[in-house]
C-alpha positions as CSV (number, residue, x, y, z in Angstrom):
1,M,0.1,-23.5,50.7
2,P,0.3,-20.4,48.3
3,Q,2.9,-20.2,45.6
4,T,6.0,-18.1,46.2
5,I,6.9,-16.3,43.0
6,T,10.7,-15.7,43.1
7,T,11.1,-13.9,39.7
8,G,8.4,-11.5,38.5
9,Y,7.6,-10.4,35.0
10,K,9.5,-7.1,35.4
11,A,12.8,-9.0,36.2
12,L,12.2,-11.3,33.2
13,V,11.6,-8.4,30.9
14,A,14.6,-6.5,32.2
15,D,16.8,-9.6,31.6
16,A,15.4,-10.0,28.1
17,E,16.1,-6.3,27.3
18,R,19.7,-6.8,28.3
19,E,20.0,-9.7,25.8
20,V,18.2,-8.4,22.8
21,E,18.2,-5.2,20.7
22,T,15.5,-2.8,21.7
23,L,14.4,-0.3,19.0
24,D,12.6,3.0,19.7
25,V,9.6,3.5,17.6
26,E,11.3,5.9,15.1
27,A,14.0,3.3,14.4
28,A,11.2,0.7,13.9
29,K,9.2,3.0,11.6
30,A,12.4,3.5,9.5
31,L,12.6,-0.3,9.0
32,H,8.9,-0.7,8.0
33,G,8.5,-1.9,4.5
34,K,12.2,-2.9,4.0
35,G,12.6,-6.2,2.1
36,D,15.1,-7.6,4.6
37,V,12.9,-7.0,7.7
38,V,9.9,-8.8,9.0
39,L,7.8,-7.0,11.6
40,V,6.2,-9.7,13.8
41,D,2.9,-8.8,15.6
42,L,2.5,-11.0,18.7
43,R,-0.9,-9.6,19.8
44,D,-3.9,-11.8,19.9
45,P,-6.6,-11.6,17.2
46,R,-8.9,-9.6,19.4
47,E,-6.2,-6.9,19.9
48,L,-5.8,-6.6,16.1
49,E,-9.5,-6.3,15.6
50,R,-9.8,-3.7,18.3
51,E,-6.7,-1.6,17.6
52,G,-5.7,-2.3,14.0
53,K,-2.4,-3.6,12.7
54,V,0.8,-2.4,11.1
55,P,0.4,-2.9,7.3
56,G,2.6,-5.8,6.1
57,A,3.4,-7.1,9.6
58,F,3.4,-10.9,10.0
59,H,0.9,-11.9,12.7
60,C,2.2,-14.6,15.1
61,P,0.1,-15.1,18.2
62,R,2.5,-15.2,21.2
63,G,1.4,-18.7,22.2
64,M,2.6,-20.1,18.8
65,L,6.0,-18.4,18.5
66,E,8.3,-21.3,19.4
67,F,6.2,-23.7,17.3
68,W,6.2,-21.5,14.3
69,I,10.0,-20.7,14.5
70,D,11.2,-24.3,14.9
71,P,11.6,-26.0,11.5
72,E,11.1,-29.4,13.1
73,S,7.7,-28.4,14.4
74,P,4.6,-29.5,12.4
75,Y,3.4,-25.9,12.9
76,H,6.6,-24.2,11.4
77,K,6.0,-21.1,9.3
78,P,8.5,-20.6,6.4
79,V,8.7,-16.9,7.1
80,F,10.9,-17.7,10.1
81,A,13.4,-19.6,7.9
82,E,14.1,-16.5,5.8
83,D,17.4,-14.6,6.0
84,K,15.9,-11.4,7.4
85,K,15.8,-9.3,10.6
86,F,12.8,-10.1,12.8
87,V,11.4,-7.2,14.8
88,F,8.8,-8.2,17.3
89,F,6.1,-6.1,18.8
90,C,3.1,-6.5,21.1
91,A,0.8,-3.9,22.6
92,G,3.2,-2.3,25.0
93,G,6.7,-3.9,24.6
94,L,6.6,-6.6,27.4
95,R,5.6,-9.7,25.5
96,S,7.8,-8.6,22.6
97,A,10.9,-8.4,24.8
98,L,10.4,-11.9,26.1
99,S,9.6,-13.2,22.6
100,A,12.7,-11.6,21.0
101,Q,14.8,-13.2,23.7
102,T,13.2,-16.6,23.1
103,A,13.6,-16.3,19.4
104,Q,17.2,-15.3,19.7
105,R,17.9,-18.2,22.2
106,M,16.3,-20.6,19.6
107,G,18.8,-19.3,17.0
108,L,16.8,-16.8,15.1
109,K,19.1,-13.8,14.3
110,P,19.1,-10.9,14.0
111,V,16.1,-10.1,16.2
112,A,14.9,-6.9,18.0
113,H,11.8,-5.6,19.6
114,I,10.0,-2.3,19.7
115,A,10.0,-0.4,23.0
116,G,6.4,0.6,23.7
117,G,5.0,-1.8,21.2
118,F,2.0,-1.0,19.0
119,G,0.8,1.6,21.4
120,A,4.0,3.6,20.8
121,W,3.8,2.9,17.1
122,K,0.3,4.3,16.8
123,K,1.1,7.3,19.0
124,A,4.1,8.2,16.8
125,G,1.9,8.2,13.7
126,G,3.1,4.9,12.3
127,P,0.8,3.5,9.6
128,V,-2.1,1.4,10.9
129,E,-4.8,-0.4,9.0
130,Q,-8.1,-1.8,10.3
131,V,-8.7,-5.6,10.6
132,K,-12.0,-7.2,9.7
133,P,-13.6,-8.9,12.7
134,R,-13.6,-12.7,12.5
135,D,-16.9,-14.5,12.0
C-alpha cells in the first residue's frame, strides 16, 4: 500500500516561516561580517564546490545541524554556544527555514534565515569566494 503524505514540504516551510525571522537578502548582506552574527551555510559540500560560498560563513551540513547545536552531543561545535545571532541559508531558502525553526525550538536564539538563500545572495551581488574541490 502506498504512503499517504498528509503534510508536504510547502506546508512545513510555511509553518517555519511563521515561527522564525526571515531576512531579505539586503538585510542579510548588511549583517555580513558583523562580529555578533554567524552566517550558517547548510548546503552540502558539492554545492559549495559548484557555486562558491559566502566569505566567513560557517559551514554546517543540514544533516548535522541538531548534533552540532546540542552541547550534549559528541559532535557539538562550540560556535553554536556563542552569544550571537545565527542566520541560516541554503541554496534557495527552504532548508534554511526548516533549520532556523529547528534551531530555535532547540533553544538557539536569536535565529533567522535568508529568503531565497545563496541564490538570492549571489544574484544581489553579495560577496562569494570559490571553494577548492575535495580530493
